Phi, psi and omega in degrees: 000318181294321178300316180298317182294320178296320177298319180298317179296322179296315180296317180297321179295317178298318181298314180294322179295318179298314179299320180295319179296320179296317180298318179296320180296316179297321180295322177292327181289312184261075181268346183086356178291155180289148177278124181274331183202157176236120182245131181254131179231151176090352181280139181247309183262329189268129181295148180299322181295326178294318178299316181297324181294328177291328187287330183060036173235138181233154173306136185108336176286148183282158172284091181239142182301315183296319182293317180293321180297317178297320180296318180298314180295323180295321179292318178294327182293338179292338183075008182271344190235138175277332180206146178219130174228148178250136176228163179236129177238090186068240177261010180261133175268120182257123180251113180256120184240152171238111187286144169291147180289164176260138178283122178276309179223146176239125185223159176236137179231140177090000181269113177252322185279331179239124186282168183301321183299318181290321178293319180297326178288343183271324185274159180266329181292144180220158171302144181072015171254166184283133177276129170223149181296325180296315179294323178297316179296319179296318179292326175299317178297321180295319179295316178299319179294324178297318178291324179292324177294336177266008173091016182244084182280347179272001182294144176231149180227126179235114178283135178242131181250125180248108182293143175233176177286170178058035176057045177242157177219153166259133181248124181236126173265108178273120188245131168248107190289326183071179181269166176296138180268105185268169176267109184283320184208145176236120181241156177233139179237131177098357180273130178237324184286327183231143182285166178301318182296322178296317181290327177297329179291340185273341186259162181280323180289135181235156174285146182296140180206156186296330184277003179260028182291340178263004184236157177249011184290343178265009174266129184296131179218114182298327177294321178293327179295322177295321178293328178297322179297320177294322180295320177295317179298316180296320182294313181294313182290343175273355180238028171101346186266082187291337183261013184299146179210137171274107184292317180200156173225106188248128176248116181255128180272132181293162184296332179272004177063022183255346184206159177244149172241117186253133179231122174260124173257123187237154172238105187289322185075193182268160176267141184237154168246160175285136170268234178288143178235115184227163175241128178244102183265124177259004181274133180293132177083002180242105182281144179301326182298333181291345183257354183300326183294344182264002182277137176254006182244139181224153179298134180095342179287157173294139181305135184215107181292327179293325177293325176296314181294321179295321177298316179298316180298316181293319178293320179298317179297314181296317180293323178297322179291342179273359175100006178273104184283329184243104182219145177225128178243121183236125178280128177257119183253127178240108181279135180203186180230136180277184184297335182268003179086008179278144178284128178226161176232118173278128188244130175232124174271110180269112182255117181216167180289128180277174178296144179286109185234137180239156181278123180270301181225153173238113181250138182240130179226160176094345180272109180271312181269319187285129179290151181303320186295333178295325179279317184297326182289350175270354182289139174254012176217139186240164176299128183101343179285158172293136180296133182220114184294328179296314179294326179293320178295319178294323178299313180300319180296319180294319179295319179296323182289348175299329182081010182268343191232138176278339181213137177227115178241128176239118181237152179247139176222151182299141174268185180294323177277140185294337182259019180228154176227155173256139177257125177253119180253115178246122181241154176237112186288149176233172180297129176249352172274140182229134168237101189249131175250128176247133180234130179223170179210134174230153183295338181264322189256347182074208185284153174216156182223152180218138176236124179240126173251127184210139170234113187270355181220058184297129179062015182072011183258003179083005177295144180245113179243130186221137176226121184244136172235131175232128180226129177205183177294343184245344186204161168221141188211138175230125178233134174234125180221148178223134181227130171255110186291341178225076184297126182057031181060026175255156177287058182222120177271127181235144182208164178226145182228140171230140183208153173212125181229146171228124186230132174266102184275076181299328181292346180231007172064041174206172173242150180224152174225147178224130180226126182182192180198172182194171176231158181206158177210145181217156183203161178273127172276314173227182184304319184248005184246123184231143180237141179233135173243143182213152173230138181217133174244129187225135169265121183246139181221127173252122187213178182049045178287129181297141180297335180262012181289164177303145181300328179293325178290317181298325180286346179272356184298143176128181183260139175220161182233128181245126175245106194240136171246130183229160180215135176238138177232120184229133174247114192237114177241024176286151179287339179204139176281339187265321180218072185294135176242331178221160176104190182205167175212155176226136181219135176237127181237133179230133178233141176227119178249125181155359176275071190102176181071193181227022177244126185232114175199165174233130184233140181222130180225147181230135180232148178205153177203145178225136185229138183214129179254135181213167177060027178095295186216029175258129181241118175259140180219147174233123180231148179204158175206154180211153182210156179214129177229140179213148181287153179244154176056037177079004180275147176264159180280125180285154181297333181289340180255349184284171182278153177218142178237156179127169183073237180285338182275343177204093185292143184104344178235145177285169180300127184068023185275352178219154180117191182306136183210142173277111185292334182289325183247344183080010183280138174283136187250358182077165181219158181260343182227137178207162167208149178207138180227160182219131166250130183217144175234118178256142187208155175287157183257008180082004177275167179307135185299330183295343178281341179054050177255124180230145175258170178203150169236148187206165169220133175250143179213150180166189182200160178217131183201184176068063178275144174278358184251023182296144177232179181292341182252010183264159175242133186212090185229150173274087183242130181291133170245147181220137174228154175233155181191179178217157182202171179226137174238130179235116175275076188279168175298341180268004182111175182290134177239128182229137176230130180231135171240123183224145183226125177290126177256347173221115184205173175258159185297334183268358179288154180250124185267156171218110189273334191228135173223142183216138176216150180217145180221163174218159180234154173236000000 
C-alpha cells in the first residue's frame, strides 16, 4: 500500500511540475516584447515571404497570445500545411511548418457506368493542387452522391494515397459501383377510396419487373418520389378529395443495399361536390358573364382541382387576348354542408388586376448544342415587356415545337426590383439526328423500305438537313433538302430541295421518273397564321408503258417539263405539331404550273384537323382533306400530276387502289377531284406509361373521281368508300413503330385492297 501511495505522490508531483514548467514557458514566450525577426523553417515549395504574408505579423509587433493565435489559425486556413508550430529564439519568432503534399496524378478505378470526365467534373481536387484529408473526404461524398443520383446506392468509394518523392502523391479513388438499387415494393397506408394498384398507376416510380428493362422508372430517385407525392395529391383532388394530404413518403433501403421499400401514408379526407360556381370580375369593362364559357366546373359536379386549373388557364388566355396584361385569377373555396349533409364547396373565381410586373432578364440553361439565339427568337415576350402569361405559354409551345428538346420549363422568380421578374428557361436537349427505316407491305407490291437521314438542328443553329432514300418493288427515290428557319436572322424560313424519283406504277402499267429542284420561303402573317411560297422545276418522263396498258396511258408517254409556283396558307392552333392532343388546324394549298415548261394546270387542296382529349387520356380526332386540279389553256391533266389515294392517305386500300380505272386493263387513271376524311380515337392500352404504347381505332372515308384520261372502257364515278381499322403506335427507344390493320366495308369491285401496314424507325 505504501509503495502505491509513494508512486501516486511521485506522479502527482511530476504532473504539477510539468504544468508549472508549461506555465513558466508560456510566460517566457508571451512577454509582450517586440518581435525582432520572423524565421520560417520546414517549407519546401512555399516561399518564406508568402508564409509571413499569411500570418499578418510583422517585426515590431509584440509577443501577445491573441496575435499569435490569429496567425496560427490563418496559416491552417490556407490548407497548405499539415502542421504548424511557433517557437521563440530570443526575440525571433520561429515558424515551423509541415507542408501538405501536392497531387501529382488523380485517377479513378472501377468506374464503368460513369466515365472519368463526368467524375472529374464532380470532384474539386485536381493534379497540381494541394492534397488535404478534408478535401478528399468531401470529394468522396460527391462521388457517392453522383452514384446515388444514378440509382446505385450500394456504391462504395475508397481513396488511396500513393506517396512520391518531393512531397508529392498520386490520389486514386477506387470505386465499387454495385448494382442498380431498384424499388422492390410500393405500399400505401390510409387509402380507402382507391386501391394500391390504382394509386401505383398514378405515380412515376414503379415496382421492379422483368419487362421494365428498357425503363428507369423502377430505379429509386428521391426527386421522382417528391413528384409522386404531387401526382397523388393531383389525382385525389381531381376526384373530389379536396382535403387530401400525403402524410409521409418513406423509402427504406434493404440491408443488402440492393432495393428500396417505399411507403406512402395518406389522409384522404372527405369527398366534396361543387356548390355554387360564380365569377367575380374586378376588371373594368370585363363582365363576369363573358367568362362563363371558359369554365370547366359546374354546380353539382364532383370537386375537381384539375378542372379549376383548366378554367383559370382558359380564362387567363382569353383575358390576355383582350389586352389585359396584368391579371390575377384566384379561386376562393368555401367548404360547407348542404341540407342533406353532403360536403360541398362553393367556388368563386376572383378576377382582378394583378401587380404590374415587367420582365427583367431571360436566362437560358440546359442547352449544350443549341445556341441561345435559336431559343430566344421563339420568345413572344422580351426583356422589358410587361409580363403576360398568355405570351409566355405560347413561347413555351413554340420552343417545344422546335423538336429539339424533350423538356421545356419556364419559371419566373422575383428580380432585385419589386416590379420586375427574371424568367429562367431550362431545356433538356434530345436527339435531333434521325436515321429512320420504314417497312411496309401491300398485297400487290410486297415489301418496301425507306431510309431517311435527317439532322433537324445542324450546328446548333436550327438548320434542317434531310436526305431520303426509298427503295421498293415499285420505286426508288432520293430527296435532299435544306432549310434555314431564320434566313439572314430574319423571321423568314428559306429552303432548297433537290430530288430524283423513279417509280414503277404497276397500278397504271408504266414507269415514271422525276428530276428537279426548287426553292421555298415561309413567314408568319400572324401568331398562328403562316404562309409559304415555293418554286419547283421538274423534268417528268413516262416510259416503259406496257403494251397492254390503257390507251389513255399510252398516249401519256414521253417527257414533259413543269415550272410550278405554289403557295400554302396554314392556321395552326394545335398544342403540338408532333403529337397533337388538343386544338385544330386549317391549311389551303394552291399550285400553278405554266410559267415556262409545257405542263399547264392549276391545283387547289384544303386540309383540316381537330383534336380533343377527354376522360383523362383518350384523344378523339377528326381530319379531312379535299383537292381539285384542272388543266389550263386547253391542256389536260397528266396522270403523273393527278391525285391518287390509298396507302397512308386512305388505309385499307393500296396506293392508287380506288378511283377512276380502265376496266379492260385494270389500270388506275388518276383523278382530278377527291376528298378523304378520318375519325380516330387513340387510347392507352393499360401497359406501363413509360412504354408510350397507345392503341387506336379509326375509320377512313372518301372518294376520287373526274379523270382527264377516261376511255370507253373506264369507270369514273363519285362513289363513297369507307374502311375501318385498328392500330398500335409505340414510341420505342428504337423510334416510332406503327402497325395498322384496315378493312374496306364499302368499296367497288374493281378497287384494290391493302389490309396490313407496318413501319419502324430509329434515331441517333
